[in-house]
N, C-alpha and C positions, 0 to 999 in steps of 0.2 A: 520369144515369150509374149503371150497375148493376155491382157487383163482387162476386165471391166471394173473400173474403179472410180469412185466419186472423188478420190483424192489425187486424180491424175495431174492436176495443176501443181500440186506440191511436189510430185515426183519429177515433173519437168524442171522445177526450180532446183531440186537436188542434183539433177544431171549436170547443171552448170556449176554447182558448188564443188563437185568432184571431177576435176579435169581428166582423171585417169579412167573414169567410168565410160562405158560404151555409149553410143548415141541413143537418143530417145525419139520415138515417133508417137505422137498423140493424135488419135482420131477424135474429133468432137462432133457428135451426132445430135441433130435437133431439127425439128420441123420448122417451117417458115415462121419467123417472128420470135423465136425463142432466145435470140441474142447471141448467135454464133460469132458474128463480126465483132460485136462488143467484147466478147470473150477474147478474141484474138488481140484486140487492143489492150486488154488487161494483161495478157501474156507478154505483149511487146514491152510493157512497162514494169515487168517483174524487177523488184529491187535487187534480186540476187544476180542479175545479169548486166551490170553496168558496162562491162568491156566486151559484150557480145554484139556482133553485127546483126542487124535485123534485115531480113529480106522478104518482101511481100510478093505473093504470087496470087493474082486474082484470076481464077479460071474463067474461060470463056471470053476474056478480054484480049484484044489483038496485041500480040507481042508480049503477053504476060509471061512471067517466070524467067528464071535464069537459064543460061545455056547449059546443055547436057554435060559438056566437058569442062565447065567452070571449076577451077580448083579453089577450094576454100582453105586458105592457109591460117585462118583465124577462127575461133569459135563463132558459130553462126546459128541464129534462130530463124528458121524458115517458116513463114506464116502463109499457109495455103487456104484461100477462102473459096467457098462454093465449088467444091470439086465435082459436084453433080452436074455442073454446067460444061465440064471439059469434054471435048470430043476425043476420039480414040487416039489421034496423034498426040494431043496434049497429055493424055493419060500415060501414053508410052514414055514420053519425056519425063513426066513426074515420077514414074516408077523407077527410072534409072537414077534420077537425082536422089530419091529417098534411099535407094539401095547403096548409094555412094556416100552416105553420111559418115563423117569421121568422128572419133571420140571428141567430146567437148562441144558437139553440135547437137541440135535437136530440131524437130519439125512438128508443127501443129496443123492438122488438116481438118477443115470443117465441111459438112455436107448435110443436105436434107435427105433423110432416108427414104422419104416417099417419092423422091424424084430420081433415085439412082436407076440407071439403065438395067443393072442387074442387082436385084435386092440383096442387101447384106454385103455387097462388094464395092466399097467406095472407090477403089482404084481400077474398076472395070472388070470385064468378064474374064480376062486373062489373069490367072492366079499369079500373084507376085511372090517372088522368092525373097523372104526376109533374111538378111545376113544374121548369123548366129549372135553376133555382138550387139545387135539392135534390139532395144527394149520397145515393145509395141503396147501402147495403152489405149483405152477407149473411155471417153467421158460422155454420158448422155445428159443433155440439158433437160431440165424439168420445168413445167410451168410454175409461176409464182403461187405461193399460198396467200391466204387472206391478209396475213400480217405484212407481207411484202407489197401486196396491192395497196394496203392502207398507207404505207410509207410513201409509195409513189404518188398516191392521191394527195397526201399532205404536201409533197414537194411541188406538184403541178398546180394544185388549186390554191396554194399559198396559205395554208393554215389547216387547223383540225376541225373548224366549224362545219364544213361540208363533208368531212370524212366520217359520216355516221356509220354505225355498224350495218344499217340497212343498205346504204349506198355501196359500201365496200363489198358486202355479200353479193349484191346485184352485179357489180363490176366483175367480180371473180367468176360468177356464174355465166355471165353473157360472153366473156372473153375467153373462158377456159383457163384464165391465168396466163395466157400467152403475152409476154411482156410488150411486144410491139403493138398488139391490139389494145392492151390496157392503156399504154401511153397515148395512142392515137385517139381513143375514146375519151380519155381525160382531157386532151387538148380541145376536143369538141365541146365538152362540158364547160371548160374554162371560158370559152367564147360565147356561151349560151346567154341569151337575153330573154326574159329576166334572169338574174344570176342564179346559178345552181344552188339549191338549198339542201341537197343531200337525201332525196327520196328515191326509192327504187323505180317509181313511175317515171321520173326524169331521166334516169339511166336508160330505161326501156324506150323512151321516146326520142332519145338523142340521135338515132340513126346508125348507119354502118360507116365506119371510117373508109375513105376512098381507097387506101392502100389494100385493105382487106377485101373490099368489094371487087376490085380489079383482079386480085389474085384468084378468088374463088370463081368469078365469072369466066376468067380465061381458062381455068381448068374444066369448068362445066361445058363451055361451048367448044372445047377441043374434042369433046366426045362426039360420036356420030349422032345424027338425029334419032336413030333407033334406040340409042342407049341413054340419051339425055333425060327422058321422062323419069328414070329411076332417081336421078339427083333432084328433079323437081318434087318427086314424092317425099324424099327426105326433107326438103325445105318446107313442105306443107305439114308434115308430121312434127317437125321442129323439136326433135329429141331422139335419143337412142331408140332404134327400132330393129326388130328381127328382120332377117332377109326376106322371109315369105311375106311379111307385112309390107315392106317396101315394094316388092314385086306386085302385090295385089293392088296397092294404091296407085302404082304407076300404070296399071292396066295391061301389064305384060304377061305373057304365058310363062310357065315354069322355066323352060329352056332359054328363051331369049332374055328372061328376067335375070337368070343366074349369070348369063354372059354379060349383061349390062352391069350387074353388080361388080363382077371382076374387073371390067374396064374402068368403072368409076373408082375402084380402089387403086388400080394400077396408075391412074392419072392423078391420084391424090385429091380428086374432087370430093370423095368421101373417105372416111377413116373408120377403122374398127375400134369402137369405143369400149368394148368389153366383149366377153366371149359370145359370139353370135349376135352382137348388137352393133349397128352401124349408124353413122350420122356425120355431122360436120365436126372437124377438130375444134373449130371455134364456133360455138353455138350461134353467135351473132351473124355468122355468114349466111345462115338460113334465110334471113330477111332479104339480103341482097339478091339471092337466087329467086326467091318467091316473087319479088317485085318484077322480075323479067318474064315471068310465065304469062302467056296470053290469058285474058279473063275467062273465056269459056273453058279453056283447058284447066285453069286453076279451080274453077267451080267443080268440074268433074273430079279432080284430084281430092278436093275437100269432101265431096259426096262419098267417094270410096274410102277416104280416111275415117269418116264417121262410122261406116260399117265395120271397118277393120278394128277400130278402137272399141266398138261395141262388143266385139268377141273376146276382148281381154277380160281377165278376172283378177281382182275386182274391176268393174267398169269405171273408168274415169269420166263420169257423166258430164262434168263441166267442160272437159276437152271435147267430148262428143258433141255437146251443144254448140260449141264454137265452130266446129266443122260444119254442122248442119246450117248454122247461120251464114257462114261464108259461102256455102253452096246454094243459098237462097231458099232453103227448106224451112220455112217458118214454123210449121207444126212440129217437125222433128226437133227443131231448136228449143221450143218452149217445153216440150215433153222432157227433153234431156235436162233443161234447167230445173224443172220441178223435181226430177229424180235426184239431181245433184244437191239441191237444197235439202231435200228430205234426208239424204244420206249424211250430209254434213251435220244436220241438226241431231240425227240419231246418235252420232258419235261425239256430240258436245261441241262441235266446231260452229257455234252460232254466228260468230262474226263473219266467217267465210260465207255462210248461207246468206247473211244480210247483204254483204257486198254484191254477191251474184244477183240476188233478187232486186236490189235497188237499181243496179245497172240495167237489168232486163226491163223492169217496169217503167224506167225513164225513157225507154225507146219509143218513139212515136209509132202509132198504128197498131199497138197490141190489141188483138180482138177482145171484146168484152168478156167472153167466157173464159179466156186465158187469164185476164186480169182478176176475175172472180176466184180463180184457183190459186194464183200466185200471191195476191195481196194478203190473204189471211196467213199464208205461210211466212211471208215477210214479217207480219205483225207479231206472230207467235215467237219467232226467233228474236226479234228486236226486244220484246218484253223480257224474255229469258236471258238474253245476252246483254250486250253493252249498247249504249245509246248511239244513234246516228241522227244528226240534224236532218240529213236528206231523207231518212226513213219517215220522219214526222211530216215533212213536206209532201212526200209521195202519198202517205195515208190521208192527209188532209185533202189532197186533190181527188183521191179515189172515192172517199165517202160522199163526195158531192155528185158522183156519177149516178144519175137517176135510173140507169138501165141495170144497175146491180140488183140482184135479188135481196129482199129485205133482211133475210137471215145473214147473208154475207156482209151487207152494209152494217148491220148491228154488231157483228163480230169484229169488223174492222174498227168501228167506233169504240168498242170496248178496249181493244188493244191500243188505240190512239190515246184514249183517256189514261190508261195505265202508264204509257210512255211519258205523257205530259206530266203526270204526277210523280212517278217513281224515278224516271231517268232525267227529266228536264227540270224538275222543281217548279213547274208552272201549275201550282196546286189548284188555284181558283178555276182556271180554264179546264184543267183535267177533271175536276169535280163535276162541272157542268156537263162535260162530254159523257162521263160515266153515268150520270143520272139519265141522260137521253138514251144511252145504250141499254140501261136496265129496263126502261120502258119499252124500247124497240124490240128487245129480245124476249120479253115476258111471254108473248103469245106464240113465238115461233121456235125458240130453242131454250128449254128450261135450264140446261146445263150452263150455257153461256150467260143466261140471265142471272143465275146464282153466282157466277164468277164476277159479274159487274157489281152485284149487291155486296159480295164479299169484299171487293175493293173499297166500297164506301164504309166498311166497318173500320178500316185502318184509321187510328186517331191522330197520327202525327201531323197531319196537315192543319195549317191555321184555318180558322173560320168556324166550321161546324162544331157544335158542342158535344160533350160526352154523351148526352141523352140522344142526340141525333144518331150517333154511331151505334148506340145500343138498339135503336129502332131498326137500323139496317141489318144488324146481326140477327134479329128475329126473322126478318124477311129472307135473308141469305140462307139461314139454317133450314127454313121450310123449303125453299127452292132446291137446295142441295139434296135434301131427303127425297123430294119428288123426282129428282133426276135419276136417282139410283146409281150415281157415278161416285166410286170410291175416291178418285182423285179430287173431285169437286168437294166432297165432304171433308177431305183432308185440307184443302185450300181454305175452306171456311173455318175449320178448326185452327189452322195456323194464324189466321187473322183474329180469331177469338182469343188465342193466347196473347197476341200483341195488345189487344184491347184490355183484357183482364189484368195483365201484368202492369200496364201503364198506370192504372189507378189503384194497384195493390189489392185487387180482389182476393179474398181469402181462398177462393177455389182455383187461383191461377196456376199454382204448381201442380195441382191434380190434372189440369188441362194439358200442361206440358208433358206429363207422364203418359197421356193418351195418344200422343203423336206416334204414327205407325213407322217408327224408325227401322223396323225389321222387314218392311214390305219389300216385295220383289218387283213391284210395279214402279218403273222409273218416274212416272208422273207423280205418284204418291210420295216417293222418296224426295223429289224436288220440293214438294210442298212441306214435307216434314222438316227438311233442312231449313227452309224459310222460317218455319215455326220456331225451331230451336234458336236460330239467329235473332229472331224477333225477341224471344225470351231473354237472350243474352244482353241485347241492347237495353231492354227494360230493366234488367237486373243491375246494369251499370247505373242507370238513373235513380233506381231505388236505393242503391248502396249495398247490394249483395255481391260484393266484389269476389268473394271466395267461390261463388257458384258460377262465375262467368266463364272460367277456364274450361270446365267440363262441357258447358253448353256450346261454346264456340268451337271446341275441338271436334265434337261430334257433328255439329251443324256444318262445319266446313268440309269434313270428310264426306258427308252425305252429298253436299253441293258439288264437290269435285267428282264424286262417283256418278252422279246423275246428270252432270253437265249443266250447272247453273252458275255461270261466272258472275252474274250480278249479285247473287247471294254471297258468293265468296268475297267479292270486293266490299260489300257492305259490312261483312264480318270483320274485315281488316280495319275499317273505320271504328267499329266498336272497340276493337283491341286498343287502338290509340287512346280513346277516351279512358278506358280502364287503366292504362299505364300512367296517364297523367294523374288521375285521382289517387292512385296508390303509390305515387312517388317514384315510378320507374322512369326517371328523367334522363339518365345518361344515354345519349344518342337519339332521344325522342324527337328533337327538332329535325334531325336528318331523316328519321323515318317518316315524319310527316311530309317533308319536302319530296322525298322519293315517291310517296303515295300520290301526292298531287301531280307529280310528273307522269307517273304511270297511268293516271286516269285523266290526263289533260283533255281528252276529247269528251269527257263527261264531268264537268266541274261540280255538278250537284252531288255526285257520288263522293267527291272529295271533301264535302262540307265539314265532316268530322275533323279531318286533318287540318283544314284551314283554322277552325276554331281552337283546336289544341295548340297549334303553332302560335296563334295569337295569345292564348293564355300564357304560354311559356315566355313570349316576348314581353308581356306585362311584368312578369316576375323578374325577368332579366333587366328590366329598366329600359328596354328598347321600345319606347312608346310609339315612335313613328311607324316602325314595323308592326307593332301590335295592332294599331288601327287598320293598317292595310290587310293583315291576315284576317282580322275579325270581320272585316267587310267583304270577305271572300275575294279580295283583290279585283273587285269589279266584274267577276265572272258571271254573276247573276244577282238579282235583288235579294238582300238579306231578309226582306219581309216574307220571302218564300221559304225560308229555312224551316225545317221541322220544329215544332213548338219547343221541345226541350232544348234543342241546340240554339234556337233563336234566343231563348231566355238566358242561356249561359253566356252567349256572346253579348247580349244587352247588359248583363250584370258586369262583365269585364269593362265594357265601354263606360258605364256609369262610374265604376271605380276610377278609371283614368280621368274622367271629367272632374270628379271630386278632388283627386290629387292635384289637379291644376287649378283648384279653387273656383271652378266655374259651377257654382252650386245651383243656380237657377236652371242652367242647361241640364245638369244631371237630374234635377227633379222632373223636368219635362220628359226626359228620356225614360225615367222610371215609370211615370204615369202611362206612357204609351206602351211600354213593354208589359206592364202589369195587366193592362186591358186585354192583351192577346191571351195571356195565360188564364185570366179570369173567365173570358168568353169560352175558352176550351173546357175549363172545369176539371182538368186533370191536375190536381193540386200538388202531387209529388214533383211535377215539372217546374214548380216555382222555387225549388231548393237553391238553385245557383243564382237566382235573381233577387230573392227576398231580402237578404241582409243588406245588399248595396242599395236596393230601391228604398228600403225603410230608412237607411242612413241619409240618402239624398233628400228625402222629403222632410225628415226631422231637422236636418241642418238648414233646409230652406224655410223652416218655420211652419210647415204644413203638418203639424203633429196629428191633426184629426185624421188626415188620409193615411199617415204612417200607422196610427193605431188601427184604422180600418183594415189595412193590409195585413197586419199581424193577426187580427181577429179572423179575417176571411181565410187566411192561410191555415190557422189552427182548426177552424170549423170544417174547412174543406178536407183536411187530412183525417179528421175524426179519429177512429181507432185503427187506421190503415197501418200495416206493417211496412213502413218506408223509412229505414234508418237514416239515410242521407237527409231526407226532408225533416225528420225529427231533430237532427242536429242543427239544420239550418233554421228551424223555428226557434230553438233556444238561442242561437246566434242573433236572430232578428229581435227577439225580446230583449236581449242584452244591449243591443245597439240602441233600442228605444229608451231603455232605462238609463243608459249612460248619457244620452243626449239630454234627457229631461233633468237628470241630476246636475249636469254641467250648467244647464240653463238656470236652474234654481240655486246653484252653488251649494249643493248638499253632499258632503263627503260620504255620509252613510248610504246615500243613493248610489254613489260610485262603487262603494264596496259591495252593495247588492248586485250591481251590474257585473262586477268582477266575478262574483260567485256564479252568475248565470253564464258568463263567458267560459268559466272553467268547466261547467257542465257540458257546454257545447264541445269544448276541447276534448273532454273525456269520451264523448260520443264519437267524435271523429277518430280518436285513437283506436276505438274499438272496431272501426270499419275494416281496414285502417285507411285514413286519409291524412298523411303527414303534413301536407302543405296547409290544409284547412285547420288541422290541429295547431300548427305553429302560429297561424294568423290569429286564431281565437285566444291562444295562450298570450300572444303579444298584447291583444286588446285587454285581457284581464290584468296583465302587469301594468299597462298604461293607466287603467282605472285606479289601481292601488296607489301608484305613484302620485296621481293627481289628487286622490283623497288625502294622502300623507302630506301633500303641499297645501291642503286646505280646499281643494276642489277647483282650482283655477288653471291647472296645467293641462295642456292638450297633447294630442298625438295625431294619428291619421284621422281620427274621427272628429277632432275638435281643435285643430291646430291653431294655437295662438289666440283662442277666444277668451274674453273675460266673462265674468259672471253676468248673466242677462239682467240681474237686478241692479248692477252697478255698485253693489256693496263690497266691502273688503272680504276676501275669502275667510272661511271659518278656520278654526284651529285644526291642526292635523288630527285625523281620526284613526290612524293606524298605529298599532304597536310595532315594536321593532321586528318581531318574528314575522308578522304579516308582510312588512316591507321587504325584509330579507328574502322571504319566500318568493315574492313578486320579482325581485331582482334576479334571483336564481332562475326563475322561469323565463325571464327575458333573455338571460345569457344562454339558456338551453335552446330557446326558439331561434335566437340569432345564429347559433351553430347549426341548427336544423336547416335554416334558410341557406346557410353557406354550403352545407352538404348537398342540398338539392340544386344549387346553382342559382338561387333566387337573389341576384345581386342587389336589386333595389330594396327588397324586403330586409335582407341582412343589414344593409347600410342604414335603413330607417330604424331597425331595432337597436343597433349599436348607438345610433345618435340619441335615442330615447334613454338608453342606459347612461350615456355621458351626462345627461341632465342631472343625474343623481350621483355620478362619479366623475366630477370635473377633474381635468388634468392639474397636477400640482404646478405651482409657479416655480420658476427657476429651473435649473437643469442639474441633476446629480452628476458628480464626476464620472467621466467615461461615456456618458450618453451622447450620441451623435447630435450635431447641431442642425442637421438637415440643410446645411448651407448649399450643398450640391446634389441633394437627393430630395425626393418628395417626402413631406411629412405625412403621417397617417391621414390627417384631415385633407390635405391637398390630394392625396391618392384617392380618397373617397369622392371628393368633388370632381376630380378629373374623370373617374370611372363613370359617374352619372352624366357628366357633360358629354363624354364621348358616345354615350348611348343615345344622345339626342334631346335630353331634358333641358329645358330653359333654366335660366338663373332663378326665376321665381319658383319653379317646380323643385329645383335642388334645395333651395332655401326652405321650402315647406317640408321636404323630406328630412332634412338634417337639423331643423330648428335653428337656422341661421338667418341673417338678414341677406337680401339680395346683394348688397354692397360687399359683405364679407365673402360671399360666393364668388363674386367678380374678382376680388383680390386673390383668392385661392387659385382660380383658373389662370389668372395672369402669372402667378408664381409657378404653377405647374408647366405652363407653356415655356416660360423662361428657362426653367431647369432642364426640361426635356428637349428643348429646341424645336418643339412642335410649331407648325406654321398656321394651324387652325384648330378649332375644337375637334373636328373630325380626325385630324392628324394625331390627336392625343391617344386615340384608340390603338395606334400602331406604336406609340412611343412608350406608353406606361407598362 
């Protein structure tokens, strides 16, 4: 009985379990390095065979194997290794031994199929007569899959840090999953200096393990000199190739080439990798062979390889270029690189084109005319795709080349300016470069001049005022019309959409409707996608959250279809902002961190995620993390953030500074941030800054500037349809009214401020913005409770401050219904904070409630004493302490003294067994 069965090892074990069963013969087939000897060791240790004798027979070794007439009176497991090495005499002896196997015994025979003298016959050319009672099985060993390679990498490299998906994929690809090659290559990586970090480039540069190199070279140079060039051709092509391609690259005729291919296959120098496709069983082996080919011969092989690959369809131009380069054919190399980059860009693979062009242009000695062709191609891909620091360096070097034609230099300067501004966040520098490009291109290329002017229409950058951008819009529109280029007109329209939406131009939505989303021109579609995503971003800042989904969905679909990854990524950042404002907080912190990781090579593109993650950290009470995220974790200067994002981050930082009672610092920060927004003149972008800036200045005593801020904000908005800014204006007015009422000890002023806070809360509820709604509801309740107490009680806006006049507070000014309504509102917003996960805010709101709902003295029967568990107050204090807040900050939040906070923390640590404040986070 003959079987091909992957469960052969289990069948072998069952043979020993049933002593009445017939003997079993297991053939184990596997090419070099697949682990045949290792498998025999596993079989020798089968737990089902504790009383079975093991007998090893290593073929080709002198004196190996048992005697032919040896009588086996006990169950025996015969382990025969490398039967392909046996000569005819040893095979004859082995056949007799196997034919004589008795019940209760078994044999496992391993061999390399590629080295058998007679293919398919491991026991030699003479057919063996298998006894009827003998069960014959065959097990074919297979290469490791990626999961098994990953486990091996973790074992050898000592952890998972270097076992990146990129590294594992490269290991599997280069070794073909052959276990011996995998382990040898991992051993080389383990000894690498500097330490292996898990990149595919490191795997590629590691070299060829000695064991693999010696095996493939011994097989190659066992061939006759006439046949050897065919293996060299396979090494140069470095991948599966058709037989006629190998023969052509080797420079052999049809008949000698076919003969050489047969000899290479017979000697296992090459293997059939698929139907009609040949190459090395272990791809890494190609490098070992290629390194032994004499230089002139290798260049000839590369020259013929370039021609052969040029006949494939579709042509792999990047590979063709590499062969031309290795052959010393510079012109052919550069032409192929250009075609490869154009092909990659046409199919949306911009990063592939960028990498190829960067590497090419960084090569010394590139002729000026070639640089003039390739550099604009690199710039166009870099602007459309994702940033590369090296691209900027290359472009900065090229634009200084005085031999470049003016039109080419102007185009490169344009793309450099776009990259500096959009991908790098270096706005001031990018603006200067774009202005020079616009002037440089005005006389030579009207289309590109319009493109430079259109870029200067974009209002997000700090510095230039709204009026300056409007002036550039007039120039860009005229230049686009003069050019007659539809894609250029669409580009100007997309930037016009962004400009109009930013300041809530009444015509903005009509401009959005004019974007040519149905165009069949990919260039127009890319610009339309950008216009839609610009509109979505502006809609978020204006507060039109319900319109964002449709704009983003259509914009991202167009960006994907037309190959605009930068636009896709920017849309993802807009989505994070929308989710924060609309209260979609579950999992939002993780989504921000994932986006930051995915765009690690372009931190400016991640700026939305950084700010949203920082805003969440503020609400969670994790203030140390909040400052880190809001400052972009040092990836680039926050002064270069887009104006609305910078204003939002500044508002959050001012809020943190106020909570820490550092009022003077908060006021300074407010003045600086307000100056940026005021200079820009896009007043809807002040929405996330204004309430906190006004509060900082009012609390610092600079009421004149606080009033001026509110006045400028209101005048700047005018009649603009900007719901978020309208709500923020009401909030700012309420903050100013509250602080003045507190300073003057006027309960009626506090009630008026509470009413304005409620109007702001209603406006935020309409948007909807639940977090802002809860914050303003809390402020309204705080004002009512302070008025009810006579005007002297504080909250986040005026914690612990007495009347500025020093007089006793006035009598309560609230009726019971007003106070009860305020308390109900505070209870609702405390729950809303809790539902959102805003730990700090929820704790502060509950603390404010307790000022009017003090705990009863004594303890009712049955109530726990908290002698061995945290009291509610201890739990609150411990939660805030574990977030990183200081005692003073906790005291300000909970209306306690720092001494009381210290006692609560000590009690919490004692009861939980925590060793430090940070340890409390794991204990509570």
